[in-house]
C-alpha positions as CSV (number, residue, x, y, z in Angstrom):
1,Q,2.9,97.8,18.5
2,V,3.0,97.1,22.7
3,Q,1.3,94.3,24.7
4,L,-0.3,94.9,28.0
5,V,-1.1,92.5,31.0
6,E,-3.0,93.6,34.5
7,S,-2.3,92.0,37.6
8,G,-3.1,92.3,41.1
9,G,-6.4,92.7,41.0
10,G,-8.6,90.7,44.2
11,L,-10.9,91.4,46.5
12,V,-10.2,93.9,50.1
13,Q,-12.1,95.2,52.6
14,A,-13.0,98.8,52.7
15,G,-10.5,100.9,54.0
16,G,-7.5,98.7,52.8
17,S,-5.1,99.0,50.0
18,L,-4.0,97.2,46.5
19,Q,-1.7,97.8,44.2
20,L,-2.2,97.1,40.4
21,S,0.9,96.7,38.3
22,C,0.7,96.4,34.3
23,A,3.6,94.8,32.1
24,A,4.0,95.9,29.1
25,S,6.3,93.6,26.3
26,G,8.8,95.1,23.6
27,R,11.4,98.1,24.3
28,T,9.2,101.4,23.8
29,F,7.4,101.7,26.6
30,S,8.7,104.8,27.7
31,R,7.3,106.4,24.4
32,Y,3.9,105.9,25.3
33,F,1.4,108.1,27.9
34,M,0.3,105.5,30.3
35,G,-3.4,105.4,31.7
36,W,-5.7,103.7,33.6
37,F,-10.0,103.4,33.0
38,R,-12.5,100.8,35.1
39,Q,-14.9,99.4,34.2
40,D,-18.6,97.9,36.4
41,P,-20.9,96.1,33.7
42,G,-23.5,98.6,32.4
43,K,-22.0,101.3,33.0
44,A,-18.7,103.9,30.4
45,R,-15.3,102.9,31.0
46,E,-14.5,105.4,33.5
47,F,-10.6,107.9,33.8
48,V,-9.1,106.8,36.9
49,A,-5.4,108.2,35.8
50,A,-3.4,108.6,33.9
51,V,1.1,109.1,33.6
52,S,3.2,111.1,31.5
53,R,6.1,109.1,28.9
54,D,8.7,110.1,32.2
55,G,6.7,109.9,34.5
56,G,6.1,113.2,35.6
57,S,3.4,114.7,35.2
58,T,0.5,112.8,35.8
59,Y,-3.4,113.3,35.7
60,Y,-6.3,111.3,38.6
61,G,-9.7,111.4,38.0
62,D,-12.2,113.2,40.7
63,S,-13.2,109.7,42.8
64,V,-9.5,108.8,43.3
65,E,-7.6,112.2,44.0
66,G,-5.6,112.0,46.4
67,R,-6.3,107.9,47.6
68,F,-4.7,106.2,44.0
69,T,-1.3,107.3,43.0
70,V,-0.2,106.1,39.6
71,S,3.8,105.7,38.7
72,R,6.4,104.1,35.8
73,D,9.1,102.1,36.0
74,N,10.4,102.4,32.5
75,A,13.2,100.7,33.2
76,K,11.2,97.8,34.2
77,N,8.3,98.6,31.8
78,T,6.0,98.5,34.3
79,L,3.0,101.0,34.7
80,Y,1.4,101.2,38.8
81,L,-1.5,102.3,40.6
82,Q,-1.4,102.5,44.0
83,M,-4.7,102.8,45.7
84,S,-5.6,102.9,49.3
85,S,-8.9,104.3,51.5
86,L,-10.8,102.4,49.2
87,K,-14.4,102.6,48.3
88,P,-17.2,99.6,47.8
89,E,-17.9,102.2,44.7
90,D,-14.3,101.9,43.5
91,T,-15.0,97.4,42.2
92,A,-14.7,96.9,38.5
93,V,-12.6,95.9,36.4
94,Y,-9.6,98.1,35.9
95,Y,-7.7,98.8,32.6
96,C,-4.1,100.1,31.6
97,A,-3.8,101.6,28.3
98,A,-1.3,103.2,25.9
99,D,-0.4,105.6,24.0
100,L,1.6,106.6,21.7
101,L,0.7,109.7,19.7
102,Y,-1.1,111.7,23.2
103,T,-2.8,114.7,22.0
104,G,-3.6,115.9,25.6
105,R,-7.0,114.3,26.0
106,Y,-5.3,111.4,28.9
107,Y,-9.9,110.8,30.2
108,S,-10.1,109.9,27.3
109,P,-10.4,106.0,26.5
110,N,-10.5,107.4,23.0
111,E,-6.7,108.8,23.5
112,Y,-5.9,105.5,23.5
113,A,-4.9,102.7,20.9
114,Y,-3.2,99.6,23.3
115,W,-5.3,97.8,26.5
116,G,-4.5,95.1,28.8
117,Q,-6.7,92.1,28.8
118,G,-8.4,94.2,32.4
119,T,-8.2,92.9,36.3
120,Q,-11.3,92.6,38.8
121,V,-10.5,95.0,42.0
122,T,-13.7,94.3,44.4
123,V,-13.5,96.0,47.8
124,S,-16.7,94.5,49.8
125,S,-18.7,96.5,52.8
């Protein structure tokens, strides 16, 4: 089992940048496929980005492609999301998620068994 804690959220102006971190407990972080999702109240959880166990493969949602970068440091048990050129529509609670039994559906929240508590990102216009 893994426990996830996000940090780095906050208020930023449109066009600005922010980096989110997700610290994972335990010594098996490298066994987990990792993802980032976001959610606005009343809306479905939206896929943002995902990264393979070794960090060699990354995947992005259409709305963030080219602006966000996902990465991981397995030695530090940490997942990152570097967000640039932020827009007001990026405002949401951002969650990191971990998947031990990866089946290829990196874009689906149902793929992931473990979730952090979320961190709020607010982009002002």
